[in-house]
C-alpha positions in Angstrom: 61.8 64.3 111.5 62.9 67.1 113.7 66.2 65.3 114.3 66.8 65.0 110.5 66.1 68.8 109.9 68.3 69.7 112.8 71.0 67.4 111.4 70.5 69.2 108.2 70.8 72.6 109.6 73.9 71.6 111.3 75.4 70.2 108.4 74.6 73.2 106.3 76.0 75.5 109.0 79.2 73.4 109.0 79.5 73.7 105.2 78.9 77.4 105.1 81.5 77.9 107.9 84.1 75.7 106.1 83.5 77.7 102.6 83.8 81.1 104.7 87.0 80.1 106.2 88.5 78.5 103.2 92.2 79.5 102.8 92.9 81.3 99.3 95.9 79.7 97.7 98.2 81.1 94.9 100.6 79.1 92.7 103.8 80.7 92.0 107.0 80.5 90.0 110.3 82.6 89.9 112.5 83.6 87.1 115.8 82.6 88.5 117.3 79.5 90.3 116.9 79.2 94.0 120.6 79.8 94.7 120.4 83.3 93.5 120.1 86.0 96.1 117.1 87.6 94.3 115.2 84.3 94.3 116.1 83.9 98.1 114.4 87.3 98.6 111.3 86.4 96.9 111.2 83.1 98.8 111.5 85.1 102.2 108.4 87.3 101.0 106.6 84.0 100.4 107.3 82.8 103.9 106.2 86.1 105.4 102.9 85.9 103.6 102.3 82.2 104.6 103.1 83.0 108.3 100.9 86.3 108.3 98.2 84.8 106.3 97.8 81.5 108.0 94.5 80.1 107.5 93.6 83.1 105.0 95.9 83.0 102.2 99.0 80.9 101.1 101.5 81.0 98.2 102.5 77.5 96.8 105.8 77.8 94.9 106.0 75.6 92.0 109.8 76.3 91.1 111.7 78.4 88.9 112.8 78.4 85.2 112.9 74.6 85.4 109.1 74.6 85.9 108.3 77.3 83.5 110.9 78.9 81.3 112.0 82.4 82.5 110.8 84.2 79.4 107.5 82.2 79.3 106.4 83.2 82.8 104.9 86.5 82.2 102.6 85.0 79.6 101.8 82.2 82.0 100.7 84.4 84.8 98.6 86.6 82.3 97.0 83.4 80.7 96.2 82.0 84.3 98.7 78.9 83.8 100.2 80.1 87.1 98.8 82.7 89.6 101.9 84.6 90.6 105.2 85.3 89.0 108.4 87.0 90.5 110.2 88.3 87.5 112.1 91.3 85.8 109.8 93.7 84.0 112.3 93.5 81.2 111.2 89.9 80.4 107.9 91.5 79.1 109.0 94.8 77.9 107.5 94.3 74.6 104.1 94.3 76.1 104.9 96.9 78.8 107.6 99.4 77.9 106.7 101.4 80.8 108.8 99.1 82.9 111.9 101.1 81.8 110.8 103.6 84.2 112.1 101.3 86.9 115.1 100.4 84.8 116.4 103.9 84.5 115.3 104.9 88.1 117.5 106.4 90.8 114.9 105.9 93.4 113.8 102.8 95.5 110.5 101.2 95.9 109.9 102.8 99.0 110.1 106.2 97.5 108.1 105.4 94.4 105.4 103.7 96.6 105.1 107.0 98.7 104.9 109.2 95.5 102.3 107.2 93.5 104.8 105.6 91.1 104.0 102.1 92.1 100.3 102.7 91.9 100.6 104.0 88.2 102.8 100.9 87.2 100.0 98.7 88.8 97.7 100.6 86.8 99.3 100.0 83.5 99.9 96.4 84.3 96.3 95.9 84.8 95.2 97.9 81.6 98.0 96.4 79.2 98.4 92.9 80.8 95.7 91.9 82.8 97.8 91.5 85.9 98.2 93.0 89.4 101.5 94.5 90.1 101.9 93.6 93.7 105.3 95.2 94.5 108.8 96.3 93.4 111.1 94.0 95.3 114.9 94.2 95.8 115.3 98.0 94.5 118.1 100.2 95.5 120.7 98.1 93.8 122.3 99.1 90.5 124.2 97.6 87.7 127.9 97.5 86.9 129.9 96.4 83.9 132.2 93.5 84.9 135.1 92.5 82.6 137.7 89.7 82.3 140.6 91.9 81.0 141.5 95.4 82.2 139.4 98.1 80.5 140.9 100.7 78.3 139.9 104.3 78.0 140.4 106.9 75.2 142.1 110.2 75.5 138.9 111.8 76.8 138.6 109.0 79.5 135.6 107.3 77.6 135.4 103.5 78.0 136.7 101.7 74.7 134.5 98.7 73.8 136.1 97.8 70.3 136.9 94.1 70.5 135.0 93.6 73.7 132.7 90.4 73.6 130.0 91.9 75.7 127.1 89.9 76.8 123.9 91.7 76.4 120.1 91.4 77.3 117.0 93.3 77.1 117.8 95.4 80.3 120.8 97.3 79.0 121.0 96.8 75.2 119.8 100.3 74.3 122.7 101.8 76.5 125.3 99.3 75.5 124.5 99.5 71.7 123.2 103.0 71.2 125.8 104.8 73.5 128.7 102.6 73.9 128.5 101.2 70.3 129.0 97.7 71.4 128.3 94.6 69.5 126.5 92.6 72.0 125.8 88.9 72.4 122.4 88.2 73.8 122.2 85.5 76.4 120.0 84.3 79.2 121.4 84.4 82.6 121.7 80.6 82.8 124.0 80.5 79.8 126.5 83.1 80.8 128.6 80.9 83.1 129.4 78.5 80.1 129.9 81.3 77.7 132.5 83.0 80.1 134.2 79.6 80.4 134.4 79.1 76.8 135.5 82.7 76.0 132.3 83.5 73.9 132.0 86.6 76.2 134.6 88.3 78.2 132.4 91.0 79.7 128.8 91.5 80.9 126.5 93.9 82.7 125.3 92.6 86.1 123.9 93.9 89.4 126.1 94.8 92.4 125.1 91.5 94.0 124.9 88.0 92.8 128.0 87.6 91.0 129.4 85.1 93.5 126.2 83.1 93.6 126.4 82.8 89.8 130.1 81.9 90.0 130.8 84.3 87.2 133.6 85.7 89.4 135.9 82.7 88.4 136.2 84.5 85.2 135.6 88.2 85.8 138.3 90.3 87.3 137.4 94.0 86.9 134.4 96.2 87.9 133.8 99.3 86.2 132.4 102.2 88.1 130.0 104.0 88.2 127.1 101.8 88.5 123.9 102.6 86.6 120.3 101.5 86.4 118.2 99.7 88.9 116.8 96.3 89.2 113.2 95.8 88.1 112.1 92.8 89.7 108.5 92.6 90.8 105.6 90.5 91.7 102.8 90.2 89.3 99.4 88.3 89.8 96.9 87.2 87.4 94.1 89.8 87.6 91.1 87.5 87.7 92.9 85.4 90.5 93.5 88.8 92.3 89.9 89.9 92.0 88.6 86.4 93.2 90.6 86.7 96.5 89.1 87.8 99.9 89.5 91.3 101.0 91.5 89.8 103.8 93.8 87.9 101.7 94.4 91.0 99.5 95.4 93.0 102.6 97.9 90.3 103.8 99.4 90.1 100.4 99.6 93.9 99.9 100.8 94.6 103.5 103.6 92.0 103.4 104.6 93.2 100.0 104.9 96.8 101.1 106.9 95.8 104.0 109.1 93.6 101.9 109.8 96.4 99.6 111.3 98.2 102.5 113.2 95.3 104.0 114.6 94.1 100.6 116.4 97.6 100.1 118.2 97.3 103.4 119.0 93.6 103.0 120.3 93.8 99.6 122.5 96.8 100.1 124.1 94.9 103.0 124.7 92.1 100.7 126.2 94.3 98.2 128.7 95.5 100.7 129.5 91.9 101.7 129.9 90.8 98.1 132.1 93.8 97.1 134.3 93.1 100.2 134.7 89.4 99.2 135.3 90.1 95.6 138.0 92.6 96.3 139.5 90.4 98.9 139.8 87.8 96.1 141.6 90.2 93.7 138.8 91.8 91.9 140.0 95.3 90.9 137.7 98.5 90.4 138.3 101.0 87.8 136.3 104.2 87.3 135.3 106.7 84.7 135.9 110.2 85.9 134.7 113.9 85.2 132.8 114.4 81.9 133.3 110.9 80.8 131.6 109.8 84.0 128.8 112.2 83.6 128.0 111.4 79.9 128.0 107.6 80.6 125.4 108.0 83.4 123.3 110.4 81.3 123.3 108.0 78.3 122.3 105.0 80.5 119.3 107.0 81.5 118.4 108.8 78.4 119.0 105.9 75.9 116.5 103.8 78.2 114.0 106.5 78.3 114.3 106.9 74.4 113.5 103.2 74.1 110.5 103.4 76.5 109.0 106.4 74.6 109.4 104.8 71.2 107.9 101.6 72.0 105.0 103.4 74.1 104.2 105.5 70.9 103.4 102.2 69.0 100.9 101.0 71.6 97.2 102.0 72.6 97.6 104.9 75.0 100.7 106.1 73.4 103.2 108.2 75.5 100.6 109.7 77.6 102.1 108.4 80.9 105.8 109.0 79.7 106.5 112.4 81.6 104.7 111.2 84.7 106.7 108.1 84.8 110.0 109.9 84.6 108.8 112.5 87.2 107.8 109.5 89.7 110.7 107.3 89.1 113.6 109.7 88.7 115.1 112.4 90.9 117.0 114.6 88.4 118.5 116.7 91.2 120.0 113.7 92.9 121.7 112.9 89.6 123.6 116.1 89.6 
C-alpha cells in the first residue's frame, strides 16, 4: 500500500511538473507571400521568438494568404480561428480607423513605442477588436508612386493624373482620389503583376521596397518623389489567447517584438537603399515634385488620411475622443516643415 501511495504521489508530481512546464503554442498566418521582404521580416521575428522562448512559448506558422485569405485574416484572429496574424492595419480599417495614424505617420515604431503611441493603439485594438496589438513592424519605410510612362506635370508643377490607370487600395485611396482626383482601380497585391502585364493599370502606389520581389519592375519605369505615408504592418493576437499565456510567455513575445521593431527599421532601410540602387542600375528613372507642388502633395497625403480617420471614428462608439492624441503621438509636425 505504501508503495502504491508513493507511486501515486510521484506520478502526480510528474504530471504537475509537466503541466507547469507546458510550452505555450500560438498558430500564426501572414498576409503576404513568403517571397516578399515584409513576410521575411515577420518570419525572422518568429525565429527569434522560438529561439528565445524555447520550452516556454512557440509560434507555429500555418502559411500566408493561401491558408487564409489576406482580407479574412483579421476576422480570423479576432474570432480565434488563428492565434496570431501579421497584417497591415488597413486590412481592417472599417473596424479600426485609428490605424490611419500609422499610415500618415512620419515617425517609426521606436519613437511611438517610447512616447506611448503603441500603447494607445494596443488599447484601441483590445477595446474595438478583442485583439492584442503586439508590435508595429517594418516601420520607417514610406510609399512612392511608380509609373510605366514618364509622369507629366501642369504649369504649377503638380502631377497630372488624367488618363492614368492607377491601381489603388485602402491604404492610399483617400489621397489618390480626394487630392489627386484619380480614378483608381482597386486591386489586391496578388493581382497587380497580371494587371500590369495586361495593361489594366499602368501606375501604382507601393512602398520603397518590395517592387523587385513582386517583379513589378518589369513594367514600371519611373519612381515619383517625394515619398509619403508609412507602412502599417503589425502583429495582432487573439485577446483570449493572449490572456491565457503564462507571464513568461508574454514577456518573451513582447520583449522580442520590441527588439524587432528596432531591428526591422534598420534592416528595411538598408534594403531600401539596395533596391533603389538595383532599380536605377536597371534603368528606373526618378522624377520629383518641387517647391509648393511638393509641399501640397505631402500635406494632402497626410491631411486627407487624417480626414478619413476622423470621419470613420465619428461613426463608431467612442467617437473622435482619441483623434488629437493619435496625431500628437504619431506625427511630428516640426519634422514635416
